N, C-alpha and C positions, 0 to 999 in steps of 0.2 A: 579165033579171037572173039571175046564177048564184051559187050558193054552191058554189065548186069547180066540179064538173061538173053539179050539180043545179040545175034551174030553180027559182027562188024569187021572191017579191015583194021589193021593196026593204026593207020593214020586217022581213021574215023574215031577210034577209041580215044586216042590222045587228044584230039580236038574236042570231043564231047565231054571228056572228063574235065578239060580246062573250062568249058562252059559251065559245068556244074559248080565248080568252085568259085568262078567269077560271080555266079548268081547268089551264092550263099555267104560270100566273104564277110559282109557287114554284120550278119547275125550268126556267124559260125559258132562262136563260143557259147552263146545263149542256147543254141540248139544242142550242142554237146552236153551242156548241163541238164537239159530237159531229157534227152535220150538216154543218158546214163544215170539219171537221178543224182548227178554230181560225182559219181564214182570214178569217172575218167581221171579226175585230178588225183585221187588216191592211187590208181593204177600207175599213173605216170611217175609218181614219187617212188613207188615200189620199184619200177623199172630203173630209174636213175640210181637208186641205192644199190641195185645189183651190179652196176658197172664199176664200182670201186674207183670212182673218179678222184684225181689228185690235182692239187694246185699246179698250174703251169702246163697242163695238158691241152692238146688241140683236139677239138671235138667237131665232127660234122653232123649237123642235125638236118636230115633229109626229109622232104615233104613237111617242112617245118611249120607251114601255115602261119598262124597268128603268133607263134613264138612262145607258147606256154612251156614247152620243154626247154627251150634255150634260156628262158627266164629262170628256171630252176638250176640249170647247169652253170650259168655264168658266174655266180658267186663262188662256186666250188673251183672252177678253173682259175679264178682270180686275175689280178692285173698282169701276171706273166703268162697266162693262158689265152686261148682264143676259141670262140665258138662261131662256126660258120652256119648262118641261117640260110638254108638252101631250099628253094621251092621252084617248080616250073611255072607256077601261076603268079603273074605279076600283081593281081589284086590282093591275094593272100599275103604275098611277100611284103608289099607296101604297108599293109596294116601291121604285120609283125614287126617290121623294122621300126616304124614310128612308135609303137608301144614300148619297145625295148629302149629306144633312145629317150623317150619320155621318162622311163624308169631309171635313167642314168647308167645303163649297162654299156659301157664303152668298149668292152672286149668282144662284142658281138659284131660280126661282119656279114652283111647280106650278100647272097649270090643267087642270081636267077639261073637255074640249070636243070637239065633233065637227068634223072637218076641213072638213065641208061647210057649216058655219055658225059661223065663228070669232068669238068675243066680243071682238074687238079693233078699235079705230078704224082707218080707212084710213091707210096709210103709217106704220105703227108700227115695222116691223122692217127692219134692214139685210140680214139673211139669213133665209131660210126653208129648213129641211131636213126631209126625210122619208126615213128609211132603212128599207127593207123593210117599208113600211107602206101605200103607195099601193095595192098589190095588194088590200088588205082594205077599201078605201073603197068604199061602195056606189055613189055618184055621183062618179066621178073627174073629170068635166068641171067640176062645180060646185066640187069641192075645189080644183082648179087655179085656178079663177076667184077663189076666196077667198084663195088664197096670193098671187095677183097683187094683190088689193085691199090686203092688209095689208103688202105690201112698200113700202118707200120708193123713189122714183125712183132708178134705177141699182142698186137692191138686187138680190141674186142668189138664185136658187132652185137647190137641189140635190135631185134625186130619185135615191136609190140603191135599185135593185130587181133582183130576179131577172128574167132576160130569156131570149132565145133564142140559143143558140150558132149560129155561122155554119156550122160544119162538121157534116156529117151524122154522121160518126163520133163527134164530141164530143156531139152531141145524144143519140145512142143510149147512150153511156157514162154521160151525166148522168142520163138516165131510169132506167138500171139502178141507179145509186147512190141516186137519190131513192126508188126503190121500197123501200129498206131503212129509210127514215125512220119509217114507221108501226110497224115492229117495235121500233126504238129507242125510240119514244114509249111503247110498251106497257111496255118494261123500265124506263125512266127515270122516266116520268111516271105510268105505270099506266093509260094510255089511248092507243090507237092512232088513234082517230078524228080528233083535232085535226091529226095529221100526214098522214092521208089527205086532209083538206081542204087542207093546205098544198101537197101535191103537185099536187092538182087546180087550186088557185088559181094556181100558177105556170104551168101549162099554158094556162090561159084568159086570163092577163094579156096586154095588148098588147105586141107586139114593139117593138124599138128605133124603127123608122120610124113605127109607129102612135102610140106615146107621144110622140114628137117632134112629130108633127102635132097631137096634142091640146094640147100646150104652146103651139104657135103659134096654134091656135084660141083659146086663153085670152089671147092678145095678148102673150105673151112674145117677146122678141127674142134674137138670138144663141144660139139653141137648138142644143145639141150633145149627142151621145150617144157616150160612149166605152165600148167593151167592156172588161170585166175578166174574167179567167179564160176568155178565148176567147168571151165573150158569155154565159156562164152568169149573169153579173151585168152590168148596164149602169149607168153613172153619167151621168145626164142633168143638164145645167146650162143655165141661161137667165137673162136679165136683164129687169127691168122698165124699159123705156125711156121710157114715156109718163109725163110728170110730172103729167098732169091726170086721166086716166081711172082710175076706181076698180076696174074689172075684175070687177064682180059686185055683187050686192045686199049692202048693209051688214047686219051681224048685229045 
């Protein structure tokens, strides 16, 4: 088990990741804009478009943070749908909840929960999404199993995450760009350490093929990985095809 590049126990990783996001919560969105040059907003819209969301559907937004994905999903789900804003970090969840309420989005429900042990019955959601959050989960296999469990038959999963560029030139350029993030964190947030962790966590995260295999091992079907920005980010999609299997222990 690693915290970025540092070996830690599972409990230590969970606690330290929580500390990272508590530290950056107030300036989280500003740093995302700086680190991605604003492109994270475009990538998230592309991801949501791929889900073929419909009015009345129930969507679980995992590692929801400050609620930028939920804000895009809420109008599509409409008054007959529901979006569950789910995050393990209380600081992030509070900011996201307040922003969505201020925007008048009344079909969004906050839930503080761990992706590895979701407090929802089987077959609750039409869609499950996790954007730039799976990388921080301690036990990714268990989290994927839980996502499978809470999806309805033929429900769809979307994982949007940093990945590995195919081109050696792009990999080098991307590493050079990412090396600036801790300095930006020191200036904007007042702390470089969370962004050193971010860079290390991206490097240690499974590549496109490995994460696709993990999703298949969790019994997802129609697993697909689409590179965005040359593979700097990958959009993984899959379907729950089995109408009977729960895909993991009930919470």
